[in-house]
C-alpha positions in Angstrom: 126.5 133.3 37.6 126.2 129.7 38.8 126.6 126.3 37.2 124.1 123.5 36.9 125.3 120.0 35.9 123.2 116.9 35.5 124.6 113.8 33.8 126.1 115.2 30.5 124.3 118.5 30.5 125.7 121.9 31.6 123.9 125.1 32.2 124.7 128.5 33.7 122.5 131.3 34.9 123.3 135.0 34.5 121.6 138.0 35.9 121.0 141.5 34.6 118.8 144.5 35.6 115.8 143.2 33.7 115.8 139.5 34.4 117.6 136.1 34.6 119.0 134.2 31.6 119.5 130.5 31.4 122.3 129.3 29.1 123.0 125.7 28.1 126.2 124.3 26.6 125.7 122.3 23.4 128.4 120.3 21.5 126.8 121.2 18.1 129.1 123.1 15.7 132.2 122.7 17.9 130.5 123.7 21.2 128.6 126.8 22.1 126.4 128.4 24.7 122.7 128.7 23.8 120.3 131.1 25.4 117.4 128.8 26.5 115.3 131.5 28.1 115.3 134.9 29.7 112.9 135.3 32.5 111.8 139.0 32.9 111.5 140.1 36.5 108.7 142.6 37.1 110.3 144.4 40.0 111.2 148.0 40.7 114.0 149.5 38.5 116.3 149.7 41.5 116.2 145.9 41.9 119.5 144.3 42.7 119.7 140.5 42.6 122.2 139.7 45.3 122.5 135.9 44.7 121.1 133.2 42.5 121.7 129.4 42.6 120.3 126.3 40.9 119.1 123.6 43.3 121.3 120.5 43.6 120.4 117.2 41.9 117.6 116.5 44.4 115.2 119.3 45.1 111.8 120.4 46.2 109.4 117.5 45.8 112.2 115.0 45.8 110.3 112.1 44.1 109.9 114.2 41.0 113.6 115.4 41.0 112.5 118.8 39.8 115.1 121.4 38.8 114.7 124.6 40.8 116.3 128.0 40.9 116.4 130.4 43.8 117.4 134.1 43.8 117.2 136.8 46.4 116.8 140.6 46.0 117.2 143.7 48.1 114.4 145.7 46.5 111.9 147.0 49.0 111.7 144.5 51.8 113.9 142.0 50.0 112.5 138.8 48.6 113.6 135.2 48.1 111.9 133.6 45.1 112.0 130.0 44.1 111.3 129.0 40.5 110.7 125.5 39.2 111.5 124.3 35.7 108.4 122.7 34.1 110.5 120.6 31.7 114.2 120.1 32.7 114.9 118.7 29.2 114.7 122.1 27.5 115.1 124.6 30.4 112.7 127.0 28.7 109.5 127.0 30.9 109.7 128.1 34.5 107.1 129.0 37.1 107.3 130.7 40.5 106.5 128.3 43.3 107.4 130.4 46.4 108.0 134.0 47.3 109.3 134.9 50.8 109.6 138.4 52.1 112.4 139.3 54.4 110.2 141.8 56.3 111.6 145.2 57.3 114.2 146.2 58.3 115.9 143.1 56.8 116.8 142.4 53.2 118.3 139.2 51.8 122.0 139.1 50.7 122.9 135.5 49.8 121.7 132.0 49.8 122.6 128.3 49.5 120.8 125.0 49.0 121.1 121.7 50.8 119.1 118.9 49.3 119.0 115.1 50.0 116.5 112.3 49.4 114.9 113.1 52.8 115.0 116.9 53.1 115.4 120.2 51.2 116.9 123.2 53.0 117.7 126.8 52.0 119.9 129.0 54.1 119.5 132.7 53.5 121.8 135.6 54.7 120.3 138.9 55.6 121.3 142.5 56.6 119.5 144.8 59.0 119.8 148.3 57.6 117.9 150.0 60.5 120.9 150.1 62.8 124.0 152.3 62.6 126.4 149.3 62.3 125.0 146.7 59.9 123.9 143.4 61.5 122.9 140.2 59.8 121.4 136.7 60.3 121.3 133.4 58.5 117.8 132.1 58.3 116.9 128.4 57.6 113.9 127.4 55.5 112.8 123.8 54.9 110.5 122.3 52.3 107.6 120.6 54.1 106.5 117.7 51.9 103.1 117.4 53.6 102.2 121.0 53.2 104.2 121.2 49.9 105.5 124.6 51.0 108.7 126.2 52.1 108.6 127.1 55.9 110.9 129.2 58.1 112.5 127.1 60.8 115.1 129.0 62.8 118.0 131.5 62.8 121.3 129.5 62.3 123.8 132.3 63.0 124.0 136.1 63.8 126.5 138.7 62.8 126.6 141.8 65.1 129.0 143.9 63.1 128.2 143.4 59.4 125.8 141.9 57.0 126.1 138.3 55.9 128.1 138.2 52.6 128.0 134.5 51.9 126.7 131.2 53.3 127.5 127.7 52.3 126.3 124.2 53.4 129.1 121.7 53.8 128.7 118.6 51.7 127.3 115.8 53.8 128.4 112.3 53.0 126.5 110.7 55.8 126.7 112.9 59.0 123.7 113.1 61.3 124.0 116.9 61.3 124.4 119.9 59.0 127.3 122.3 58.9 127.2 125.8 57.4 130.0 128.4 57.0 129.0 132.0 57.3 131.1 134.9 55.8 130.5 138.2 57.7 132.7 140.4 59.9 134.3 137.1 60.9 134.1 133.5 59.9 131.5 131.4 61.6 131.0 127.6 61.3 127.9 126.2 62.8 127.1 122.4 63.1 123.5 121.8 64.0 120.6 119.3 63.9 117.1 120.3 62.8 114.6 119.2 65.4 111.1 120.1 64.3 111.1 123.8 63.7 114.2 124.6 65.8 117.9 123.8 65.5 120.3 122.6 68.2 124.0 123.0 68.0 125.9 119.7 67.9 129.0 120.7 70.0 129.9 124.2 70.9 133.7 123.5 70.5 133.1 122.6 66.8 131.7 126.1 66.2 134.8 127.9 67.5 137.1 129.4 64.8 140.8 130.3 65.5 140.6 133.9 66.8 144.2 134.7 65.7 143.3 134.4 62.0 139.6 135.4 62.3 140.0 139.2 62.4 139.3 140.2 58.8 136.1 140.8 56.9 135.2 137.5 55.2 133.7 137.7 51.7 133.4 134.2 50.3 133.4 130.6 51.7 133.9 127.3 49.8 134.0 123.7 51.1 136.0 120.7 50.0 134.1 117.9 48.4 133.8 116.0 51.8 133.1 119.0 53.9 136.2 118.5 56.1 138.1 121.6 55.1 137.2 125.2 54.1 138.6 128.0 52.0 137.8 131.7 52.6 138.7 135.0 51.1 138.7 138.4 52.9 139.5 142.0 53.1 143.3 141.5 53.3 143.4 139.8 49.9 144.5 136.4 51.2 143.0 133.0 50.6 142.8 131.0 53.9 142.5 127.2 54.2 140.9 125.9 57.4 140.8 122.4 59.0 138.8 121.3 62.0 140.4 119.5 64.9 139.4 120.6 68.4 138.3 123.9 66.6 138.7 125.4 63.2 142.3 126.3 62.5 143.9 128.2 59.6 146.4 125.8 58.1 147.6 127.8 55.2 147.5 131.3 53.7 148.0 132.2 50.0 148.2 135.5 48.0 146.4 135.9 44.7 149.4 134.5 42.8 149.6 131.3 44.9 152.6 132.5 47.0 152.5 132.3 50.8 152.7 135.7 52.5 
């Protein structure tokens, strides 16, 4: 599930085998969650929705401030679908505005949005099931306002030993570049600029993660509000906190109960 907040409204999206349900919180009768709509997904029965996220406050055609929703599946070739809400005041009517196929042998595993007044980006994690040891990529898509379409730009990161479990854009309070964290067989942090339909890394040193603490499978990544620190969880059951100086260093480790190991 994932939250959507705009001004005084709160909504959450949940997934099930037959579709996606949009819930909105209302203060009526002491406060309750109302089912605004359930969008049926006409996909094969073995469909698995791997990730789903609302767009941030800006999105898509920025001047219209549309509310959008993206989800990725691993059915068949794997698909990324982007829905747009026709009326954000009631959250009931949605339409599909883009379908992207991962193309064999890849399927999509996770996604994240980055949206600003000047650009809209989606980073999508993948897995290649054709090799003995799973491999993955993070693909970058950008909304082209002239063509009014989502276009593939470049591969941001690669994992040679596992699929990509999670990807997250760092909040950007004014930097001239983007930063993404990638959860795979290790933690990867990539800072890059988008130049046309290709990316260029900002500084190689910024992409180096402390090797002493980066030897466990990473499952989830989450940024601080300014994008200057990062939390990760992994196979060993520890929460790690990271800070960037000359490279990304683990500054603290916590167990599930908040106690340091």
